[in-house]
C-alpha positions as CSV (number, residue, x, y, z in Angstrom):
1,M,49.2,-38.5,-72.3
2,K,46.4,-38.5,-69.7
3,T,43.0,-39.8,-71.0
4,G,39.7,-40.7,-69.4
5,L,37.7,-38.9,-66.7
6,A,39.9,-39.5,-63.7
7,Y,42.2,-36.5,-64.4
8,R,41.7,-32.8,-64.1
9,S,40.4,-31.1,-67.2
10,D,43.2,-29.7,-69.4
11,T,40.8,-27.3,-71.2
12,M,37.4,-26.0,-70.3
13,M,35.1,-24.1,-72.6
14,L,31.5,-23.0,-72.4
15,I,29.8,-23.1,-75.8
16,S,26.3,-21.8,-76.6
17,F,24.6,-22.0,-80.0
18,D,21.2,-20.5,-80.7
19,P,19.6,-21.6,-84.0
20,N,16.9,-19.0,-83.7
21,T,19.3,-16.0,-83.5
22,K,22.0,-17.7,-85.4
23,Q,24.6,-16.8,-82.9
24,L,27.5,-18.9,-81.4
25,G,29.4,-18.0,-78.3
26,I,32.6,-19.6,-77.0
27,L,34.1,-18.8,-73.6
28,S,37.4,-20.2,-72.3
29,I,37.5,-20.8,-68.5
30,P,40.8,-20.7,-66.7
31,L,41.7,-24.1,-65.1
32,D,43.0,-22.4,-62.0
33,L,39.7,-20.6,-61.3
34,Y,39.2,-21.1,-57.5
35,V,35.5,-21.5,-56.8
36,P,32.9,-23.5,-54.9
37,I,32.2,-26.9,-56.3
38,P,28.7,-28.3,-55.6
39,G,28.9,-30.7,-52.6
40,Y,32.2,-29.5,-51.3
41,S,32.6,-27.1,-48.4
42,A,35.9,-25.6,-49.5
43,P,36.7,-23.9,-52.8
44,Q,38.5,-26.0,-55.4
45,R,40.1,-25.4,-58.8
46,I,37.3,-25.6,-61.3
47,N,39.1,-28.2,-63.4
48,S,39.2,-30.6,-60.4
49,A,35.4,-31.1,-60.7
50,L,35.9,-33.9,-63.2
51,P,38.0,-36.2,-61.1
52,L,36.1,-35.2,-57.9
53,G,32.9,-36.3,-59.5
54,E,34.4,-39.6,-60.7
55,Q,35.5,-40.2,-57.1
56,Q,31.9,-40.0,-56.1
57,R,30.7,-42.5,-58.7
58,A,31.9,-43.6,-62.1
59,G,30.6,-41.4,-64.9
60,F,29.5,-38.5,-62.6
61,G,32.6,-36.4,-63.3
62,P,31.3,-34.6,-66.4
63,T,28.0,-33.8,-64.7
64,L,29.8,-32.3,-61.6
65,A,32.0,-30.2,-64.0
66,M,28.9,-29.0,-65.8
67,Q,27.2,-28.1,-62.4
68,A,30.3,-26.3,-61.3
69,V,30.3,-24.1,-64.4
70,Q,26.6,-23.4,-64.1
71,V,26.8,-22.5,-60.4
72,N,29.8,-20.2,-60.7
73,L,29.0,-18.5,-64.0
74,G,25.3,-18.2,-63.4
75,M,24.5,-19.6,-66.8
76,G,22.4,-22.7,-67.6
77,V,24.3,-25.6,-69.1
78,N,22.3,-28.2,-71.0
79,A,24.9,-30.8,-72.0
80,Y,28.6,-31.7,-71.9
81,A,31.2,-33.1,-74.1
82,V,34.5,-34.4,-72.8
83,V,37.0,-35.0,-75.6
84,D,40.4,-36.6,-75.0
85,F,43.3,-35.2,-77.0
86,T,43.6,-38.5,-78.9
87,A,40.2,-37.8,-80.5
88,L,41.4,-34.2,-81.4
89,I,44.5,-35.7,-83.0
90,K,42.5,-38.1,-85.1
91,L,40.0,-35.5,-86.2
92,V,42.7,-33.1,-87.4
93,D,44.5,-35.9,-89.2
94,D,41.3,-37.0,-90.9
95,I,40.6,-33.6,-92.4
96,G,44.2,-33.3,-93.7
97,G,45.7,-31.1,-91.0
98,I,45.0,-27.4,-90.2
99,D,46.6,-24.0,-90.9
100,I,47.3,-21.7,-88.0
101,N,48.8,-18.3,-87.9
102,V,51.3,-18.6,-85.0
103,P,51.7,-15.1,-83.6
104,E,55.1,-15.7,-82.0
105,A,57.8,-18.3,-82.4
106,I,57.6,-21.2,-79.9
107,A,60.5,-23.2,-78.5
108,D,59.1,-25.3,-75.8
109,Y,61.8,-27.9,-74.9
110,Q,60.0,-29.2,-71.9
111,F,56.7,-30.1,-73.6
112,P,55.6,-33.4,-71.9
113,S,55.7,-36.6,-74.1
114,M,53.2,-39.4,-73.8
115,D,55.6,-41.5,-71.8
116,Y,56.2,-38.7,-69.2
117,G,59.4,-37.5,-70.8
118,Y,59.9,-34.5,-73.1
119,D,58.8,-33.9,-76.7
120,P,59.9,-30.4,-77.7
121,L,57.6,-28.2,-79.7
122,I,59.4,-25.9,-82.1
123,L,57.3,-23.6,-84.3
124,Q,58.2,-20.5,-86.3
125,A,55.9,-17.4,-86.3
126,G,53.5,-17.2,-89.3
127,I,51.2,-19.6,-91.1
128,Q,52.0,-23.2,-90.1
129,H,50.4,-26.4,-91.4
130,M,49.9,-28.8,-88.5
131,D,49.0,-32.4,-88.2
132,G,46.8,-33.6,-85.3
133,Y,49.7,-34.3,-83.0
134,T,51.3,-30.9,-83.5
135,A,47.9,-29.2,-83.2
136,Q,47.3,-30.7,-79.8
137,K,50.8,-29.7,-78.7
138,Y,50.1,-26.1,-79.9
139,A,46.9,-26.1,-77.9
140,R,48.5,-27.4,-74.7
141,T,51.9,-25.8,-74.6
142,R,52.5,-23.3,-71.8
143,H,55.6,-21.9,-73.5
144,G,56.5,-18.4,-72.3
145,S,52.9,-17.1,-71.9
146,S,50.0,-17.2,-69.6
147,D,47.1,-19.6,-69.5
148,F,45.0,-16.9,-71.0
149,D,47.2,-17.0,-74.1
150,R,46.9,-20.8,-74.1
151,A,43.2,-20.5,-74.1
152,R,43.3,-18.2,-77.1
153,R,45.5,-20.8,-78.9
154,Q,42.9,-23.4,-78.2
155,Q,40.2,-21.3,-79.8
156,Q,42.5,-20.8,-82.8
157,V,42.6,-24.6,-83.2
158,I,38.8,-24.8,-83.1
159,F,38.4,-22.2,-85.8
160,A,41.2,-23.7,-87.9
161,I,39.3,-27.0,-87.8
162,R,36.1,-25.3,-88.9
163,D,37.9,-23.4,-91.7
164,R,39.6,-26.5,-93.0
165,I,36.4,-28.5,-93.1
166,L,34.5,-25.6,-94.9
167,S,37.3,-24.6,-97.3
168,A,37.9,-28.2,-98.4
169,N,34.2,-28.9,-98.5
170,S,34.9,-31.9,-96.4
171,L,31.8,-31.8,-94.3
172,P,29.5,-33.9,-96.6
173,Q,32.1,-36.7,-96.8
174,L,32.8,-36.5,-93.0
175,I,29.0,-36.8,-92.3
176,L,28.9,-39.9,-94.5
177,Q,31.8,-41.4,-92.6
178,A,30.4,-40.2,-89.2
179,P,29.3,-43.6,-87.8
180,S,32.7,-45.2,-88.5
181,L,34.7,-42.1,-87.4
182,Y,32.7,-41.9,-84.2
183,A,33.1,-45.6,-83.5
184,S,36.9,-45.2,-83.8
185,V,37.0,-42.4,-81.2
186,S,34.1,-43.3,-79.0
187,Q,36.4,-44.4,-76.2
188,N,37.9,-40.9,-76.2
189,V,34.6,-38.9,-76.3
190,Y,32.1,-38.7,-73.4
191,T,28.9,-36.8,-74.2
192,Q,25.2,-36.6,-73.7
193,L,24.8,-35.7,-77.3
194,S,23.8,-38.5,-79.8
195,L,25.6,-38.9,-83.1
196,T,22.5,-37.6,-84.9
197,Q,22.5,-34.4,-82.7
198,M,26.2,-33.9,-83.4
199,I,25.6,-34.2,-87.2
200,Q,22.7,-31.7,-86.9
201,L,25.0,-29.2,-85.1
202,A,27.7,-29.6,-87.7
203,L,25.2,-28.9,-90.5
204,W,24.0,-25.8,-88.6
205,L,27.5,-24.5,-88.0
206,K,28.4,-25.0,-91.7
207,D,26.3,-22.0,-92.7
208,L,27.1,-19.8,-89.8
209,P,29.1,-16.6,-90.8
210,S,32.1,-15.6,-88.8
211,S,30.4,-12.4,-87.8
212,S,27.9,-14.5,-85.8
213,I,30.6,-16.2,-83.7
214,H,31.6,-14.5,-80.5
215,T,34.5,-15.5,-78.3
216,G,36.0,-14.6,-75.0
217,V,38.6,-15.6,-72.4
218,M,38.1,-15.2,-68.7
219,D,41.4,-13.3,-68.4
220,E,43.0,-10.8,-66.1
221,H,40.2,-8.4,-66.7
222,Y,37.8,-10.8,-64.9
223,V,39.9,-12.7,-62.5
224,S,42.7,-11.8,-60.0
225,N,45.6,-13.8,-58.6
226,F,45.1,-15.4,-55.1
227,T,47.3,-17.5,-52.9
228,T,45.5,-20.2,-50.8
229,E,46.4,-21.0,-47.2
230,D,48.5,-23.9,-48.4
231,G,50.4,-21.7,-50.8
232,A,48.7,-22.7,-54.1
233,E,48.6,-20.0,-56.8
234,V,45.0,-19.7,-58.1
235,L,42.6,-17.3,-59.7
236,V,39.4,-15.8,-58.2
237,P,36.7,-13.9,-60.2
238,Y,36.3,-10.2,-59.7
239,P,32.9,-9.6,-58.0
240,G,30.3,-8.6,-60.5
241,A,32.6,-8.7,-63.5
242,L,31.4,-12.0,-65.2
243,P,28.0,-10.8,-66.3
244,T,29.7,-8.3,-68.6
245,L,31.8,-10.9,-70.2
246,L,28.9,-13.4,-70.5
247,T,26.8,-10.7,-72.2
248,Q,29.7,-9.9,-74.7
249,V,30.0,-13.6,-75.6
250,F,26.5,-14.9,-75.4
251,G,24.3,-11.9,-75.7
252,S,22.1,-10.0,-73.3
253,D,19.6,-12.8,-72.8
254,Y,22.0,-15.7,-72.0
255,D,20.3,-18.6,-70.2
256,Q,20.0,-18.3,-66.5
257,P,20.2,-21.5,-64.4
């Protein structure tokens, strides 16, 4: 499994939380979005910003990725968090697993293993209890569907984690364990946020009703297929379409850069 900052992002989400209006917005960004990257003359896939930044200087990758999102979506971005899948696995395991309603059966016999082989993912439709390793496979599989569906599965995982923590009343205990838990995954999490800030966010999210959470996927309604000169299949945004999506997810007064 790829870890660290030298690889293209496997998942990209823009998350905004406003304690004043008590609203949370989550937008999934397609990895193949072909857009300008600050400092580069030719467009690139947006998920390449992370390794491109690392090539410039160590630790700059997350900042360049943040800048790329800000420039292309026209929305201010104040901080970043890069989380390796190993940290996700540990979190899900630490809360006792998560329950996800799988909409369609999955039989992905070519899911990549950690040693570059295959580790099939077989899931029946319906409610499935998943440990951390299965949850990250569910979030990453490209089985028989588009990357837009994959993005929706990733959002499912996020909400399932939240539901598990709240339903089991695990948050107080997790907060008490936060320093040791963070120390155990710190090599797999890169962020500008302090541990104190993350705890404050968790406490704020605890009391947030589901009706105040708005999600979106930059899907075929907002991007179109495009083939580059070298034959690469990518996605380009429809001109003028993104403000509508941003307003739906983040509200009419979303932050401008």
